[in-house]
C-alpha positions, 0 to 999 in steps of 0.5 A: 515467418512473420506472425500477423495474428492479433493476440490478447496480452497482459502487461504489468508495469512497475514504476518507483514509488516516487511516480505516485506524486505524478501518477497521471504521467506514469499512466500516460507513459504506459499508454504512450508505450502501447500507443507507439506499437498500435496496441488496442487497450482493452483494460487499464488501471493501477493494480497496486502500490506495495513493498518490493521483495528486493530493492530495484534501482534503490527503490523499496516500494513500487506502483504497478499498472495492469493492462490488457491489450490486443496487439499483432504478434510481430509488434511484440518485439517492438513493445518490449524494446520500447519498455527496455528503453524507458528510463521511467519503468523499473520492470515490466512483464508481458504475457499472452492472455488469450485464455483470459475471459473477457469478463475478467478483463472488463472487471479489471478496468480501472481508468475511472478509479485511476482518474479519481485517485489522480484528482485526489492526490492533486488535491492532497498535494495542494492542501499539503502545502497549507497543512505543514504547520498543522502537521507539526501541531498534530504531531505534538498533540499526538505525543501529548495524547500518548503521554496521557494514555501511559498515565492512569485513566483516572482524573487525579493521582489520589483516585489512581492510588485508591484504585490500586489499593483494592488490588493490593489488598486482594493480593495480600488476602490470597497470600494469607491462606497459603501461609496458614496452610504452610504453617499447619503442615510444618506443625504436623 
């Protein structure tokens, strides 16, 4: 018996973190997989980039894409096969989402945000080649800044010593009454 009814599905696709440099290609790959089985994409976007619970094929971090789509039930096996054959995907999860509200599906739409992130990463990659020398000086400046934070905040060593002196005097005055009380108790 073939299932020709169209259902709503939710797909979560996991890519290695290295796909972040070519985020557009990863998104196109998922959309291509869905296109091969004639799925109607209702919502698509980058869900998150996070640390994995355990290593998958040597990857400790991954990028997730979330998609809601409509697909004929008999095409689901073909989609699973396409995902299994994909060398770019680390993992995928496909679930039936007929119970999910259309409003929730519409709010998870992230194509515009994804395009903006792709453009931003491309711009950063262009600037990154020019900033290699800048990063080295920034690191040196950061290390110098950390060294100055470890030193006292005063302008000169004399002021630093002067700031420490009142604290030492306060500590010695607190100890003096204790010593007098001890002497008084031993005399009695």
